[in-house]
C-alpha positions in Angstrom: 81.3 -71.3 1.0 80.5 -67.8 2.3 78.0 -67.2 -0.5 75.6 -69.8 0.9 75.6 -68.5 4.4 72.2 -67.9 6.0 70.8 -64.4 6.1 71.7 -62.7 9.4 69.2 -63.2 12.2 66.6 -60.5 12.4 66.4 -59.0 15.9 64.6 -56.2 17.7 67.6 -54.0 17.0 65.5 -53.3 13.8 62.5 -51.0 14.2 60.5 -53.0 11.7 60.9 -56.2 13.8 59.8 -54.3 17.0 56.7 -53.1 15.0 55.8 -56.7 14.0 56.2 -57.9 17.6 54.0 -55.1 18.9 51.4 -55.7 16.2 51.3 -59.4 17.0 51.0 -58.4 20.7 48.1 -56.1 20.1 46.2 -59.0 18.3 47.0 -61.4 21.1 45.8 -58.9 23.8 42.6 -58.1 21.8 41.9 -61.9 21.3 42.7 -62.7 25.0 40.1 -60.1 26.1 37.5 -61.5 23.7 38.2 -65.1 24.9 37.8 -64.0 28.5 34.4 -62.5 27.6 33.3 -65.9 26.3 34.2 -67.7 29.5 30.8 -67.8 31.0 28.8 -70.6 32.9 27.7 -73.4 30.6 30.1 -72.4 27.7 31.9 -75.1 25.8 35.7 -75.0 26.0 36.0 -76.4 22.5 33.8 -73.7 21.1 35.7 -70.9 22.9 39.1 -72.3 21.7 37.8 -72.5 18.2 36.6 -68.9 18.3 39.9 -67.7 19.8 41.8 -69.4 16.9 39.4 -67.9 14.3 40.0 -64.4 15.7 43.8 -64.9 15.7 43.6 -66.0 12.1 41.2 -63.2 11.1 43.1 -60.4 12.9 46.5 -61.4 11.5 45.0 -61.7 8.1 44.2 -58.0 8.1 47.8 -56.8 8.4 50.6 -56.7 5.7 48.1 -57.7 3.1 50.2 -56.4 0.2 53.2 -58.7 1.2 51.9 -61.9 -0.2 54.9 -64.0 0.9 54.8 -62.8 4.5 53.7 -65.6 6.8 51.4 -64.7 9.7 48.8 -66.4 11.8 48.5 -68.5 15.0 51.7 -69.0 16.9 50.1 -71.0 19.7 46.5 -72.3 19.5 44.0 -71.1 22.0 44.0 -73.3 25.2 41.6 -73.2 28.2 43.0 -75.3 31.0 40.6 -75.5 33.9 41.2 -75.9 37.6 43.7 -78.8 38.1 44.5 -79.0 34.4 48.0 -77.5 34.1 48.2 -76.7 30.3 47.4 -77.4 26.6 43.7 -78.3 26.9 42.1 -77.5 23.6 39.8 -80.4 22.5 39.6 -81.4 18.9 36.2 -82.1 17.2 36.1 -85.8 18.3 37.6 -85.3 21.8 35.7 -84.9 25.1 34.7 -81.3 25.7 34.4 -79.5 29.0 31.5 -77.2 30.0 32.5 -74.2 32.2 31.0 -74.0 35.7 30.7 -71.1 38.1 33.9 -70.8 40.2 36.1 -72.6 37.7 39.7 -71.3 37.5 40.5 -70.9 33.8 44.0 -70.4 32.3 43.8 -69.0 28.8 46.9 -69.4 26.7 47.3 -68.3 23.1 49.7 -66.6 20.6 50.0 -65.0 17.1 52.9 -64.2 14.8 53.6 -61.7 12.1 56.4 -62.7 9.8 57.5 -65.3 12.3 57.8 -62.7 15.2 55.8 -64.4 18.0 53.7 -62.9 20.7 52.2 -65.2 23.3 50.2 -64.5 26.5 48.3 -66.4 29.2 45.9 -65.1 31.9 43.9 -66.6 34.7 40.3 -65.9 35.5 37.5 -67.2 37.7 34.3 -68.0 35.8 31.2 -66.1 37.0 33.1 -63.8 39.4 31.5 -60.3 39.4 33.6 -57.2 39.4 32.6 -56.5 43.0 33.1 -60.1 44.1 36.2 -60.9 46.1 37.9 -64.3 45.4 39.4 -65.9 48.5 40.8 -69.2 49.8 43.2 -71.4 47.8 42.0 -69.9 44.5 43.1 -66.5 45.6 46.4 -67.8 47.0 47.4 -69.6 43.7 46.3 -66.8 41.4 48.1 -64.1 43.5 51.2 -66.3 43.7 51.3 -66.7 39.9 50.6 -63.0 39.3 53.2 -61.7 41.7 55.8 -64.3 40.6 55.5 -63.3 37.0 55.7 -59.6 38.0 58.9 -60.3 39.9 60.3 -62.3 36.9 59.5 -59.4 34.5 61.4 -57.0 36.8 64.4 -59.2 37.0 64.6 -59.8 33.3 67.4 -57.4 32.2 70.6 -57.4 30.2 73.4 -59.0 32.3 71.0 -60.8 34.7 71.1 -64.6 34.9 68.1 -67.0 34.4 68.3 -68.5 37.9 67.5 -65.2 39.5 64.1 -65.5 38.0 63.8 -69.2 38.9 64.5 -68.4 42.6 62.1 -65.4 42.8 59.3 -67.5 41.3 60.0 -70.2 43.8 60.1 -67.8 46.8 56.9 -65.9 45.9 55.0 -69.2 45.2 56.1 -70.6 48.6 55.0 -67.3 50.4 51.5 -68.2 49.3 51.9 -71.9 50.3 52.0 -72.9 46.6 54.5 -74.4 44.3 55.5 -73.7 40.7 54.9 -76.6 38.3 58.1 -78.6 38.2 60.4 -78.2 35.1 58.2 -75.7 33.2 60.3 -73.6 30.8 60.1 -70.0 29.6 61.8 -69.7 26.3 63.7 -67.1 24.3 61.7 -66.3 21.1 63.3 -66.0 17.7 61.9 -65.5 14.2 59.8 -68.6 13.5 61.1 -70.3 16.7 58.8 -70.5 19.8 61.4 -72.6 21.8 64.7 -70.7 21.6 67.8 -72.1 23.2 67.9 -69.8 26.3 65.4 -70.8 28.9 64.2 -70.1 32.4 63.2 -73.1 34.4 60.8 -73.1 37.3 60.9 -75.4 40.3 63.6 -77.7 38.8 64.1 -81.2 40.3 67.7 -82.0 41.3 68.3 -83.8 38.0 66.8 -80.9 36.0 68.9 -78.4 37.9 72.1 -80.3 36.9 71.1 -80.6 33.3 69.5 -77.1 32.7 71.9 -74.6 31.3 72.6 -71.3 33.1 72.5 -68.3 30.8 72.8 -64.5 30.9 70.2 -62.2 29.2 71.3 -59.8 26.6 69.9 -56.6 25.0 67.7 -57.2 21.9 66.5 -60.6 23.1 62.8 -61.6 23.3 61.3 -63.9 25.9 58.0 -65.5 26.7 57.9 -65.3 30.5 55.6 -68.1 31.6 54.7 -68.8 35.2 52.4 -71.7 36.2 51.8 -72.3 39.9 49.8 -74.9 41.8 48.2 -75.3 45.2 49.5 -78.8 45.3 52.9 -80.5 45.0 53.7 -78.8 41.7 54.0 -81.9 39.5 52.1 -82.1 36.2 51.1 -85.6 35.0 49.6 -86.9 31.9 46.1 -88.5 32.1 44.0 -90.0 29.4 43.2 -86.7 27.7 44.2 -86.8 24.0 46.9 -84.4 22.8 45.5 -82.0 20.2 48.4 -79.5 19.9 51.6 -80.4 18.1 54.5 -78.8 16.3 57.0 -79.9 13.6 60.5 -80.6 14.7 63.8 -80.5 12.7 64.0 -84.3 12.5 63.9 -86.1 9.2 62.6 -89.6 8.4 61.1 -91.4 5.4 57.5 -91.8 6.5 55.8 -95.0 5.4 52.1 -94.1 5.6 50.4 -92.0 3.0 48.3 -90.3 5.8 51.5 -89.4 7.6 53.2 -87.9 4.5 50.0 -85.9 3.7 49.8 -84.5 7.2 53.5 -83.5 7.3 53.2 -81.8 3.9 50.2 -79.8 5.1 51.9 -78.9 8.3 55.0 -77.7 6.5 52.9 -75.5 4.1 50.4 -74.1 6.6 52.2 -73.9 9.9 56.0 -74.4 9.3 57.5 -74.7 12.8 54.6 -73.1 14.6 52.4 -75.2 17.0 49.0 -76.2 15.5 45.8 -77.9 16.7 44.8 -81.1 15.0 41.2 -79.6 15.1 42.2 -77.3 12.2 42.5 -80.1 9.7 39.4 -80.7 7.6 39.7 -84.5 8.0 40.6 -84.8 11.6 40.4 -88.6 11.7 43.0 -88.9 8.9 45.2 -86.3 10.6 45.0 -88.3 13.8 46.2 -91.4 11.9 49.0 -89.5 10.2 50.3 -87.8 13.4 51.0 -91.1 15.2 53.9 -92.1 12.9 55.2 -88.6 12.8 55.3 -88.5 16.6 56.9 -91.9 16.9 59.8 -90.8 14.7 60.0 -87.4 16.5 59.2 -85.4 13.4 56.3 -83.9 15.2 56.3 -83.1 18.9 53.2 -83.3 21.1 52.2 -80.7 23.7 51.0 -83.1 26.4 47.9 -82.1 28.5 49.1 -82.2 32.1 47.2 -82.3 35.3 47.7 -81.8 39.0 45.8 -83.8 41.6 42.0 -83.3 41.2 41.6 -81.3 44.4 44.3 -78.8 43.4 44.1 -75.5 41.5 46.6 -74.2 39.0 47.1 -70.6 37.8 49.2 -69.1 35.0 50.4 -65.8 33.6 52.5 -65.3 30.5 53.9 -62.2 28.9 56.1 -61.6 25.8 58.9 -59.2 26.6 61.4 -57.3 24.4 64.8 -56.5 26.1 65.5 -53.0 24.7 68.4 -50.8 25.6 66.2 -48.7 27.8 64.6 -51.6 29.7 61.9 -54.2 29.2 59.1 -53.6 26.7 56.0 -55.7 27.4 54.1 -56.5 24.3 51.5 -58.9 25.7 49.5 -58.9 28.9 46.2 -57.4 30.0 45.2 -55.6 33.3 44.8 -57.8 36.3 42.7 -56.7 39.3 44.9 -57.9 42.2 42.5 -56.2 44.7 39.7 -58.6 43.7 41.7 -61.4 45.3 42.0 -61.8 49.1 44.7 -64.0 50.6 45.9 -64.4 54.2 49.4 -64.7 52.7 51.6 -62.1 51.0 55.1 -61.8 49.6 57.4 -62.5 52.6 60.8 -61.4 51.3 61.7 -57.7 51.8 63.9 -57.5 48.7 61.1 -59.0 46.5 58.6 -56.5 48.0 60.9 -53.7 47.1 61.4 -55.2 43.6 57.6 -55.4 43.1 57.1 -51.8 44.1 59.2 -50.7 41.1 57.5 -49.6 37.9 57.8 -51.9 34.9 58.7 -50.8 31.5 61.2 -48.7 29.5 62.8 -45.9 31.4 61.4 -42.6 30.0 63.2 -40.0 32.0 63.4 -39.7 35.8 60.7 -39.6 38.5 58.4 -42.1 36.8 58.5 -44.7 39.6 58.1 -42.4 42.7 54.4 -43.1 43.1 54.7 -46.8 42.7 57.7 -47.0 45.1 55.9 -44.8 47.7 53.1 -47.4 48.2 53.9 -50.5 50.3 54.5 -53.5 48.1 52.4 -55.6 50.3 49.4 -53.5 49.4 48.6 -55.2 46.1 46.5 -52.4 44.8 49.4 -49.9 44.7 51.7 -52.1 42.6 51.7 -51.2 38.9 49.1 -53.0 36.8 50.3 -54.7 33.7 48.6 -52.8 31.0 50.3 -52.7 27.6 49.5 -50.3 24.9 51.7 -51.8 22.2 
């Protein structure tokens, strides 16, 4: 039966695959910056998310135009999760919207793909904060905790390292800022047309999750979405009454009974394949909502639940897509973060993590590159390397 074997998996060992990841990354970074620009006082979250999705679709539509069969587009719909909302808030047309207010902490999460090669990113901002305005208090604590935790994770991600080294660093840094990572959140390996690869990094696992979660070792030519979500509270995300709007098709099969369900599934297969999608993108949202119920009950479509911390808490998130190349990590998503705009009474407590954070990030291009970064004390946030990617 050798003649019916699947094609070999495409990896970043191929230059063309790296190019597609970087191109998707450029589109994601450009869209992320545009979405941040839209996050102003009195703006509608639904409208911002819709504009973010439109830009992802438009920008991916401009590349590889001659290759008609090449699939491209949104890999993760734009979400704006505000304050104590942990993730996946992107209201559909008939759902309750949210209007941004001054001082809101907004987590922007989105992704694009070119030929199934996925780039995702998340970034946290404070609405209405001027360039010269310092953010302090618990908002600063949680944003700095998430930022430095993701920076440590990116520096620990290397061939031969194990996933729990990242789990532990994220935990320690979050606790240095008197914060907690959201329990059980996973960072996934990315593969072609697969946003949730088998290898994962868990944050803040419960005892039961730690027993079940598989340990793994990272290898060269793998790709990861490193996702860190930290809370000022107890670190547990709970569902409330917010309707789910983001879903993705699973590998399950079942003979659906309802016409609306079959129509929805057929459209999902054609338009999105295995990529997450927002129910808002269907012309007849009400019909799509009817159809999705049966699909979810038979696990043919998986919901991305909207989770919340307690109302008084604040949650921050940073996410980067990283290629593990032979010469080190290659960051394809992420935009600059002004750590010096955030003032906290806390800092990273562990000496080995301070040393780690003082190291430059990125592929090794000859010697001497990291001397400046290493010379500055890691506790002085302004001297640590900013995450700027020119994909």
